[in-house]
N, C-alpha and C positions, 0 to 999 in steps of 0.2 A: 505494500500500501504505499501510496505517496502522502506525505505528511507535508502541509504548507508552513513552513517556518521563515517568520519574518526576521529579516537581518537590518542592523541599522540603527538610528535614534530617531526618536518622534520629534517634530516639531518643537513642541512644549519643554524637551530636553535639551536640545540645540540652544533655545531662546533663554533658558535658565544660565547654560554656559557662558553665553555671550553676556549676560548682565553680569554675571561674577567677573569675568575678564574687564568690563568696563569700568566697575568699582574699583578693582585693584590696580588699574592703570591710572585712574585719576587719582587715587591715595597715592601711588609711587611717583607719578608727575609733580605732586605738591612737595613731595620730600625730595626729589631730585632738583626741583627749582630752587629750594631753600639750601642746599649744599653748594649748587653752582654760585649763588649770591654770596655765602660764605668764601668761597673761595676767591672771588672777585674781591671782596671786601679786603682779605687777606693780602693778596696780591698788591692792591692799591696802597695798603699800609706797608708793605715790604718795600716796594719801589720808593715810597717817600723817605722811609729810613734810609736806603741805599743812596739816595741825592743827598740827605743830611749828612751822611757820614763821608759820602765822595767830596762835599763843599769843606767840610772840616780837614780832611786830609789836604785837600788842594789849596786852603788857605795856609798851612803849615808850609807846604812845598814851596810855594810861591812867596812866602812872607808878605802877604796881602790879604786885607780883609776883604771877604766875601760873603754874600747875602743870598737867603732863599727866601723869595717873597711868594706869599700865597693869595689867592683871590678866592675865598670860600663862597659856597653856593650850595643852600638847603635843596632847592628845586631844580635851578639852573645850572648852566655850565660853571666848571670851576676850574682852576688850574694852580700850577706852582711853577718856579723857574729859579735857575741860579743867576746872579748877575753881579758885577762889579760894584754897581750902584744900588744902594739901598731901595727897598720897594718899587723895583721894576716891574714892568708890565708884561706878564706872560700871556695874555692873551694873544690867540693866531694872528690877528690883524695890526697888532700893535706898530706903529710908525716911529715912536719916540720912546726913549726909556724902555727899551726892550730887555727882557731878560737875556743876556747873552755873554759868552766868555770868549776870550782870546785864548785859542789852543793850537798849538803846532803850527803857529803862523796862520790860521784862519778864524774867522769869528763865527761862532757855533752858538745857534739858539739851543738853550738847555732847558726844557720845559717837560712837563706833563700835563695831562687834561683830563677831564671827565669824560670824553669820548672814547679815552682808553679803557676805561671802566664802565662800562653799562650798568646802570642801575646803582650805582655807588654815589652818595651825596657827601659833600664836606661841609656842613652846617658851621663848623667853627675852626678857625686857625688863630691863635691869638699867643703873642709873644709880649708879654706886659701889656701896653696899650698898642702895640704895633701888630701889623699884619705879616712882618718878616723878622728872622732872625739874623744876627750877625755872627760869623766865625772870626774871632780876632786870631792873628798870626802868632802872636804871644801865647803859649799854652793851649791853643785851639778853643779858649774858651766862648762861649755862646750865650746868645739872649735866651733865657729858658720860657718855655712855653708848651701849648698843646695844640694839636690837630687833632679834629674828631670826625671820624668818618662812619658812616652808615648806610647800609642797604635797604632794599624795599622791605625786608622782613624785621625790621628795627633792632636788628643785629647791628652791635658798633665796636669798633676797635679804636683807641687812641695811640699816635705817635707822640712822644713825649721827649723834650730836650731839656737836660739840665744844665746848670750854670756853668758846670767844668766841660760841657759840650757832648756828654754821654747821651745817646739816642736810643729810646727803647719803645718796644711795641707793648701796650697793656691792654687788657679787657676789664671796660667798666661794669660790667654786669656783674649781679651779685651770684650769677652761677656761672661756671666756666663753659661757654660754648665753644671755645675755641682751646684745643689742646697745645700745650705750649707757650701759651701767652699768660703770663700771670696777671692776677687780679689787680687794679689800679690803687 
């Protein structure tokens, strides 16, 4: 005798599997977006730290005061740049008082911008009452202050410069969301 055996899945079973996959994808997508936001935030803080450390060593090497200027922006564009003049203009279209250094016989723009770090805001950059810090050639001392960076998920990191010129990244949150960065 011949038996009629059905193989495969019903439409209801297929629909249930698709719904479960959609829910898992949405949950994973949010977590992945947050991870990418944290990585971009850490990258921006590390690049600013490298720029400050480079400026400190370059001031010592040249025996000349050098400055790192910041143009913070909470929702709009922000930038930072190295210059031989205090409070230089790091914006891309600057015509006068641009952030630039004479290096190896050429003049170079030494800047970083918000466009390099999508989703990252710089709501504050304060060094005393100024928006720039100066690294003195004698002992590489600096104007102390803080640069605050945030991402769209309200995660935050700070780059701090101490009076002796030490540059460090710290986490202002009460919980450690970033491994390797101490609390401020």
